[in-house]
C-alpha positions as CSV (number, residue, x, y, z in Angstrom):
1,M,101.0,189.6,87.3
2,F,98.3,188.9,89.9
3,G,99.2,191.7,92.2
4,L,102.0,189.7,94.0
5,G,105.3,191.1,94.7
6,I,108.5,189.2,94.0
7,F,109.0,188.4,97.7
8,D,105.4,187.0,97.8
9,A,106.2,184.7,94.9
10,V,109.4,183.6,96.7
11,K,107.5,182.9,99.9
12,I,104.9,180.8,98.0
13,G,107.7,178.8,96.3
14,A,109.6,178.3,99.5
15,G,106.4,177.2,101.2
16,A,105.7,174.7,98.5
17,V,109.2,173.3,98.7
18,L,109.0,173.1,102.5
19,G,105.6,171.4,102.3
20,A,106.9,168.9,99.8
21,L,109.8,168.1,102.1
22,V,107.6,167.7,105.2
23,A,105.2,165.4,103.3
24,S,107.9,163.3,101.7
25,G,109.4,162.3,105.1
26,P,106.5,160.1,106.3
27,V,106.0,158.8,102.7
28,Y,109.6,157.7,102.6
29,L,109.4,156.0,106.0
30,Y,106.2,154.2,105.0
31,G,107.8,152.9,101.8
32,K,110.9,151.8,103.7
33,H,108.7,150.0,106.3
34,E,106.7,148.3,103.5
35,G,109.9,147.2,101.7
36,R,111.2,145.6,104.9
37,Q,107.9,143.8,105.5
38,Q,108.0,142.5,101.9
39,A,111.6,141.4,102.3
40,A,110.9,139.6,105.5
41,A,107.9,137.8,104.0
42,S,110.0,136.7,101.0
43,A,112.7,135.4,103.3
44,L,110.2,133.5,105.4
45,Q,108.6,131.9,102.3
46,R,112.0,130.9,100.9
47,S,113.0,129.4,104.3
48,M,109.8,127.4,104.4
49,D,110.4,126.2,100.8
50,L,113.9,125.1,101.7
51,I,112.7,123.3,104.9
52,R,110.0,121.5,102.8
53,E,112.6,120.5,100.2
54,R,115.0,119.3,102.9
55,G,112.3,117.1,104.4
56,K,111.7,115.4,101.1
57,T,115.4,114.8,100.6
58,N,115.7,113.4,104.2
59,A,112.8,111.0,103.6
60,K,114.4,109.8,100.3
61,I,117.8,109.3,102.0
62,N,116.3,107.5,105.0
63,S,114.5,105.0,102.7
64,L,117.8,103.9,101.1
65,D,119.7,100.9,102.3
66,D,123.5,101.0,102.6
67,P,124.4,99.8,99.0
68,A,121.8,102.2,97.5
69,L,123.1,105.1,99.6
70,C,126.7,104.3,98.5
71,R,125.7,104.3,94.8
72,S,123.7,107.6,95.2
73,I,126.8,109.4,96.3
74,G,128.9,108.0,93.5
75,G,130.6,105.2,95.3
76,K,130.8,101.5,94.6
77,W,129.5,98.9,97.0
78,V,132.1,96.1,97.4
79,S,132.1,93.4,100.0
80,D,129.9,95.2,102.5
81,Q,131.6,98.6,102.3
82,C,131.5,101.7,100.1
83,E,134.5,102.6,98.1
């Protein structure tokens, strides 16, 4: 072939496999780190959205008087009490 013996070809192949394994470790860890960062950012964004939504809901509920609050939860306001 190119003057290489069979053992030289095996050594080159083994070296290539070993090099790929050594290089893949840091790449894997980097990808895992980036995935965790992205998941944390998504969770934080979702939390902020929920807090913002909850604030709007609280403001709406706080603006209701007793009869309106009773009706909003499906009750019936009868003689100053919710049934």
